[in-house]
C-alpha positions as CSV (number, residue, x, y, z in Angstrom):
1,M,-56.9,-13.0,-10.5
2,L,-55.9,-10.1,-12.2
3,A,-58.6,-9.7,-15.1
4,L,-57.2,-7.8,-18.1
5,S,-58.8,-6.6,-21.2
6,P,-57.0,-4.9,-24.4
7,G,-56.4,-1.3,-23.6
8,T,-56.1,-2.5,-19.6
9,T,-52.5,-1.2,-18.1
10,A,-51.8,-3.1,-14.8
11,G,-49.4,-1.6,-12.4
12,L,-48.1,-3.5,-9.2
13,V,-48.9,-7.1,-8.8
14,D,-48.8,-9.9,-6.2
15,P,-46.2,-12.7,-6.3
16,A,-48.8,-15.3,-6.5
17,A,-50.9,-13.3,-8.9
18,T,-52.9,-15.3,-12.0
19,F,-53.9,-13.6,-14.9
20,E,-57.0,-13.5,-17.1
21,V,-57.4,-11.8,-20.4
22,R,-60.7,-11.5,-22.0
23,L,-61.1,-10.6,-26.0
24,G,-64.5,-9.7,-27.6
25,V,-64.1,-12.0,-30.6
26,P,-63.2,-15.5,-30.9
27,A,-59.7,-16.0,-31.2
28,R,-58.5,-20.0,-31.4
29,D,-54.7,-18.8,-32.9
30,A,-53.8,-17.1,-30.0
31,R,-51.9,-17.6,-26.4
32,L,-51.1,-16.1,-23.2
33,V,-47.5,-16.0,-22.3
34,L,-45.4,-14.3,-19.4
35,L,-42.1,-13.1,-19.8
36,D,-39.5,-12.4,-17.4
37,A,-36.7,-9.3,-17.4
38,R,-34.4,-11.5,-19.7
39,D,-37.4,-12.0,-22.0
40,T,-37.4,-15.7,-21.1
41,M,-41.1,-17.7,-20.9
42,V,-42.0,-18.2,-17.3
43,P,-43.1,-21.6,-16.5
44,S,-46.8,-21.2,-16.2
45,S,-50.0,-23.4,-16.8
46,A,-52.4,-21.6,-19.5
47,N,-56.0,-22.3,-20.4
48,S,-58.1,-20.8,-23.1
49,E,-62.1,-20.8,-23.6
50,V,-63.1,-19.4,-27.2
51,G,-66.9,-19.0,-27.6
52,F,-69.2,-17.8,-30.3
53,S,-68.4,-14.2,-29.8
54,A,-65.7,-13.8,-27.1
55,S,-62.0,-15.7,-25.9
56,R,-60.9,-15.9,-22.6
57,F,-57.2,-16.8,-21.9
58,T,-55.6,-17.3,-18.2
59,L,-52.5,-18.0,-17.0
60,T,-50.8,-19.6,-13.7
61,P,-47.3,-18.9,-13.1
62,M,-45.9,-22.4,-11.4
63,E,-44.0,-20.8,-8.9
64,P,-44.3,-17.4,-7.0
65,L,-43.1,-14.3,-9.0
66,V,-40.2,-12.7,-7.9
67,P,-40.6,-9.7,-5.7
68,G,-39.8,-6.5,-7.3
69,G,-39.3,-8.0,-10.6
70,R,-40.6,-6.7,-13.8
71,Y,-42.5,-9.2,-16.4
72,V,-44.3,-8.7,-19.6
73,L,-47.7,-10.6,-20.2
74,R,-48.3,-10.8,-24.0
75,L,-51.6,-12.4,-25.8
76,E,-49.8,-13.5,-29.1
77,G,-50.8,-15.4,-32.2
78,L,-49.9,-19.2,-32.0
79,E,-48.1,-19.3,-35.3
80,S,-46.8,-15.7,-35.4
81,R,-46.6,-12.8,-33.2
82,P,-50.0,-11.2,-34.5
83,V,-53.5,-12.3,-32.9
84,K,-55.9,-13.9,-35.6
85,S,-59.7,-14.0,-34.7
86,D,-61.4,-17.0,-36.1
87,G,-63.1,-14.5,-38.7
88,G,-59.5,-13.9,-40.0
89,R,-58.7,-10.2,-38.7
90,A,-55.3,-9.9,-37.3
91,F,-54.5,-7.6,-34.1
92,E,-51.1,-6.7,-32.8
93,P,-50.1,-8.8,-29.6
94,L,-51.6,-7.3,-26.4
95,V,-48.6,-6.3,-24.6
96,I,-48.9,-5.3,-20.8
97,L,-46.0,-4.3,-18.3
98,L,-45.9,-5.6,-14.9
99,Q,-44.1,-5.1,-11.5
100,V,-44.0,-7.4,-8.9
101,T,-45.0,-5.7,-5.3
102,G,-41.9,-6.3,-2.7
103,E,-38.4,-6.0,-2.2
104,P,-36.1,-7.7,-4.8
105,P,-34.2,-10.6,-3.1
106,P,-30.4,-9.3,-2.4
107,A,-27.8,-9.9,-5.1
108,P,-25.6,-12.9,-4.7
109,P,-22.6,-12.4,-3.4
110,K,-19.5,-11.6,-5.6
111,K,-16.9,-14.3,-5.8
112,A,-13.5,-12.9,-4.6
113,K,-10.8,-13.1,-7.2
114,K,-7.4,-15.1,-6.7
115,K,-4.2,-13.4,-6.7
116,R,-1.7,-14.9,-8.9
117,G,1.7,-14.7,-7.3
118,R,4.9,-13.5,-9.2
């Protein structure tokens, strides 16, 4: 599990990585999401534990990440992008850029265009 907190940068991650983000404030109105290079949400299971003085968010992708792929891990609000603490303080979303170790899979072969007869 890759544990992250605000101000942390993550470089290369394993294709089987899981993620954890900890905040020093209780924040029930927040979620952790993983986005691929097309800004599409990666199917994942996520969990949050909000205590009296802190919060912990975990995310596990349903399938291994694509080797060589680029992703964005983002802690954001449930209703809007800003994260709101239980005390009402708003924070900008936490955004962490990730790259997966390994070589990207080969591109699929391009289909040949059919020639039209004249």
